[in-house]
MIVEXFI-678569 format. One record per residue (C-alpha): residue in three letters; x, y, z. Coordinates in Angstrom, 3 decimals. Example, Ala and Ser with C-alpha at 12.3 -4.5 7.8 and 13.67 -1.06 7.14 Angstrom:
# MIVEXFI-678569
   residuo          u          v          w
       ALA     12.300     -4.500      7.800
       SER     13.670     -1.060      7.140
//
This chain:
# MIVEXFI-678569
   residuo          u          v          w
       UNK    -17.039    -37.091     13.652
       UNK    -16.906    -39.869     11.120
       UNK    -16.114    -39.697      7.507
       UNK    -19.726    -39.898      6.391
       UNK    -21.349    -38.107      9.332
       UNK    -22.428    -35.283      7.052
       UNK    -24.911    -37.669      5.459
       UNK    -26.821    -38.184      8.694
       UNK    -27.592    -34.477      9.111
       UNK    -29.586    -32.810     11.843
       UNK    -26.577    -31.488     13.750
       UNK    -26.241    -28.084     12.114
       UNK    -26.719    -26.201     15.350
       UNK    -24.092    -28.301     17.091
       UNK    -21.625    -27.794     14.227
       UNK    -22.231    -24.070     14.307
       UNK    -21.469    -23.919     18.029
       UNK    -18.387    -26.132     17.943
       UNK    -16.585    -26.338     14.623
       UNK    -17.506    -22.946     13.146
       UNK    -17.521    -20.780     16.281
       UNK    -15.881    -17.451     15.795
       UNK    -15.861    -17.661     11.970
       UNK    -17.519    -15.183      9.684
       UNK    -20.565    -16.676      7.870
       UNK    -20.585    -16.716      4.090
       UNK    -23.498    -14.323      3.905
       UNK    -21.846    -11.908      6.354
       UNK    -18.635    -12.061      4.352
       UNK    -20.499    -11.387      1.045
       UNK    -22.287     -8.396      2.640
       UNK    -19.028     -7.011      4.003
       UNK    -17.329     -7.355      0.615
       UNK    -20.331     -5.696     -1.089
       UNK    -20.079     -2.721      1.302
       UNK    -16.332     -2.450      0.811
       UNK    -16.701     -2.525     -2.964
       UNK    -19.394      0.123     -2.871
       UNK    -17.311      2.469     -0.745
       UNK    -14.254      1.897     -2.943
       UNK    -16.303      2.757     -6.036
       UNK    -17.733      5.879     -4.396
       UNK    -14.296      7.193     -3.642
       UNK    -13.038      6.420     -7.149
       UNK    -16.057      8.127     -8.768
       UNK    -15.585     11.159     -6.503
       UNK    -11.967     11.478     -7.569
       UNK    -12.924     11.207    -11.224
       UNK    -15.634     13.846    -10.798
       UNK    -13.285     16.214     -9.065
       UNK    -10.680     15.760    -11.784
       UNK    -13.310     16.504    -14.427
       UNK    -14.373     19.644    -12.543
       UNK    -10.808     20.883    -12.134
       UNK    -10.153     20.292    -15.827
       UNK    -13.334     22.124    -16.848
       UNK    -12.517     25.077    -14.604
       UNK     -8.970     25.290    -15.887
       UNK    -10.337     25.734    -19.414
       UNK    -12.468     28.647    -18.202
       UNK     -9.769     30.603    -16.405
       UNK    -10.238     33.580    -18.632
       UNK    -13.910     33.965    -17.759
       UNK    -15.522     35.447    -14.677
       UNK    -17.094     32.138    -13.739
       UNK    -13.985     30.871    -12.017
       UNK    -11.048     32.775    -10.516
       UNK     -7.876     31.339     -9.031
//
């Protein structure tokens, strides 16, 4: 592969089979990172919601609504 061979073009399929075989594509990587970020945010939001609920319940210990 020469220095300016990328100018010629037309060999994308060949490059994909040889040079980039086994590598994660950019779109697959972006999708994976999006899924990971979503799941990380869901867990964080769940923890915050549970903390809010626990705090709210602790303020209402004297009522019949919540008993420990």
